[in-house]
C-alpha positions, 0 to 999 in steps of 0.5 A, a space after each residue: 465414216 471411212 469406208 473400206 474398198 471393195 473391188 468388184 469382179 464380174 462376167 461382163 457380156 460385152 455390150 457396154 450399155 448392159 455392162 455399165 448398167 449392171 456394174 452401177 447396180 453391183 456398185 450400189 449394192 456394195 455401197 449400201 453394204 458400207 463399202 466404197 466400191 471399185 469397179 474398173 469396168 465403169 471407167 476404164 473403158 472411157 479412156 482405154 481402148 481395149 483393142 490396143 495390146 498395150 492399153 489392154 495390158 495397162 488396164 489389167 495392171 491398173 485393175 490389179 493395183 486396185 484390187 491389191 488395195 482393197 479390202 474385199 473382192 466381190 464376185 458378182 453374177 452367175 458365171 465365173 470367167 477366167 478373168 474372174 478366176 485370176 481376181 480370186 487367185 490374186 485376192 487369195 495370195 494376198 489374203 483379201 476376203 473374196 465374197 459374192 454380192 449376196 455375202 457382202 453384208 456377211 463379211 461386213 458383219 465380221 468386222 472386216 471393214 
């Protein structure tokens, strides 16, 4: 079965260990819902230095490209940051369904996958 891509957006706390654990949890829930999770937080920090302005911008650009290729945007966590608001705005412009982690099964049930 081919799975549609689901881009994961969340308010990261800045603690790499906590962020990675949370990102992995979000990915698992999205995977269990029948999607292929895309979570730049899990891999961009492995090779990009966010403190270098050009690499920071490149990370944003790569994330946006992955979002454009996704079927759904999954907004995770209890707060919404400016970066998450930007992800939501891009998804809306592109006609990509935005949902919460709790709502991912509802989106799946609507035949969006």
